[in-house]
C-alpha positions, 0 to 999 in steps of 0.5 A: 828437266822434269815435266810432270812433278806434282806439289802440292760493296762495290757493284757494277755491270756491263755496258753495251758499247765499247769506248776507247780509254782516253788515258791509255798511252801507246808506246811506239812500236819498234819496226823490227817487231811490228814489221815481222808478220807471223801467222800464229800457226807457225809459232814453232818456227820461232825458235825463241818463242814457246808454242801457244797453250790456250787454257780451258775456260768457263763460259762466264770467263768467255763472256767476260773477255768478249764483253767490250767494256766490263773488264775495263770497267772493273779494272778502273773501279778496282784501280790495280790488279785483281782476281775474278771468281765464278762461284757458279762454276764452283757449284758445278764442280761440287755437284759433279763430285756428288753425282759420282757418289750417287751413281756409285751407290755409296754414301759420300761427302765433299769437303772443300780444301779451303787453303786453295782459295780464301774467297768467301764466295767459294765457301758460300757455294759450298754451303749452298750445295751441301758441301763441307770445308776442310779447315786447318786454322781458327781463321779458316774455321770462322770464315767457313762458319761465317758463310753458312757452312755448319760446324758438323760439316767442317773437317779440321786437319793440319799438324799440332793443332792449337788448344784454341782450334781444338776447343772451337772445333769441338764446340761446333761438333766438327770432325777432327783429323788426329795427326798426333797422340797428344791431340787426343790427350788435349781433346780428352781434357776438354770433356766435350763430345767430339768426332775424330778420324785418325790420320794414317801414315801410308806404308813407305811414306816419309811424310811428317804427317800421320800416325805410324802403326804403333801410334795408330794402335795406341790411339784406337785403344785410348779413345773412349767417351766423350770422344768418338772414333768415326774412322780414318783418313790419309793423304797421298802426294801426286795424282794416282787414282790407283794408289788412292783406291788401294790405300782406301781398301787397306783402310777398310781393314782398319775400320773393321778392327776398330769396330771390333774394339767397339768404335763406329769407324764408319767414315774414311777420308782419302784427302785431295789430289784430284787433278785439273785439266788446264790444257788440251792434250796436243798443247801439253804434248807439244810442250813436253816433247819440244820444250827448249831453253831458248823459249825463256827470258831467264832460266827455265823452270825445273818442274811443272804441274801436269797441266793436261790431265785425261781424267780430272776432278770428278772423273778421277774420283770415279776411277778411284771408286771403280778400281777393284770395285772399291765402291762395292767394298765401301757399300758392303762395309757401310763406310762413308767416303769423304774427299777433300778436293781443293784445286779440282773444285776451283777448276775454271772458277776464276782468273787473275787480271793485271794492267800493263804498265810498260813495254820494252823490247829485247833480243835473243840470238838476234830475235826481238821479243817484248818484256811487259811490266804489269801492276802486280807481282808474281806472288799472285801466281803462286806457281812461279815461287816453286821454281816453276811456271804457270803454263796456260797462256794469258789473254791480252785484252781488249782483242785487236788485230796485230802481229804475233809477238813473243812476250814475257811478263815481269812484275812491278817490283825491283826483283830481277826474278819477279816474273809472271811468265819467264817463257816468251808467250806468242801474244796475238799482237803487241801489248800496249800500256793500259791493256789488261793481261788475264791469266785464266783458271788461277782460282786453285792455289794461284791466287792466295798461296804466296800473296804478300804486300811486298813494297807495301803494294796492296793485295789484289782484291777478289771480284765476284762475277755472276750471270744476271738475267740480262747481263754479267754483274759483279761485286767485291767478295767480302774478303775485299771489302 
């Protein structure tokens, strides 16, 4: 199977002391699980259990998990599954990208790919840190404006944009990435000043997006006042820094030719696709080298995101700029470089929390393991719906002593396939009804891409966590109020 395929209010605070949950019902523990004492270091000897894959986490998440009561208090207040966001981490990630531009000595600008997460606190972090937002709908555009991002700091992307979206973008002087010639005709009919980028279809690409060479030439010749050709853009699938660098260098030639036709052409966007490092190298390598069908409750996934990325996020941008001295080429030609990261700006910026509603035991080749049922659905971990699986291990809360228990996780719907974790995860103790299960680092695409109120279940709300002067403090994100 493939292993490295890429695809794309209410407030509260922590209390100082722990208290037992009076409503927690603890199911009896089957002797054949609790009597089996297994050292976590020997997980590889359990042929029906996956090796441990702990995630990299932010300090705020570590503090949340270590707090004896806060997570439980939030869960009680919310009354169902929820997502936690750490906007301070988003700010850190934005500044890391900006620092790369500064150190390379080039004019650069960061647009957050809003489709990666709908949380208002993320858009606000962009406004507060001098970043823009890449939007592809009226709803996204309005939501970005509502959090203080200026219209001129928005980039409007996506295919076959509606007349209403084009009009609103033009009114707010947003930068519009043109994907088809008819968009230019409809923009011209508005008779409004507007800045555009032409989205280039890379050579050899079979994408349905972008302009081929003939369409590109037609667009360059057709553009005139009040439309301004600000430059060009492209998007590549995968996470190859060299490919992005070389495609960007090719677009410098487009800028030069456009300037010869009287256009400013001083901006280039290389899109997103900046990898995220979820797991350390040893955990990812062990998984790749030893993955077994015996680890899974049902059919194993056919493909995985590359969960270990040696040069993620801003480090990948640095690699793009360093290859063949792309930074120097941009400086020499006076070109501003735009990037549109989504997942990379959300790295370690949030988690998803579920309460365990039931625990049962099954066997695989005579070996016992647990199946948990939680109060949410796998639609809240979008990776599961791409015939894949979210690999970083969930954390069982509260921490307690016990014996390693191979465990898979099912959801509360009546669908056999509704599993948050198909593989048997080595939980450090047996889970109990009422415990919480925390999936780390889910802010990038996992929370929103496939959310659905199936069975008329409410969508999990988003909770914002911030570090106060004396303790962690939380509130509901405005999208949840």
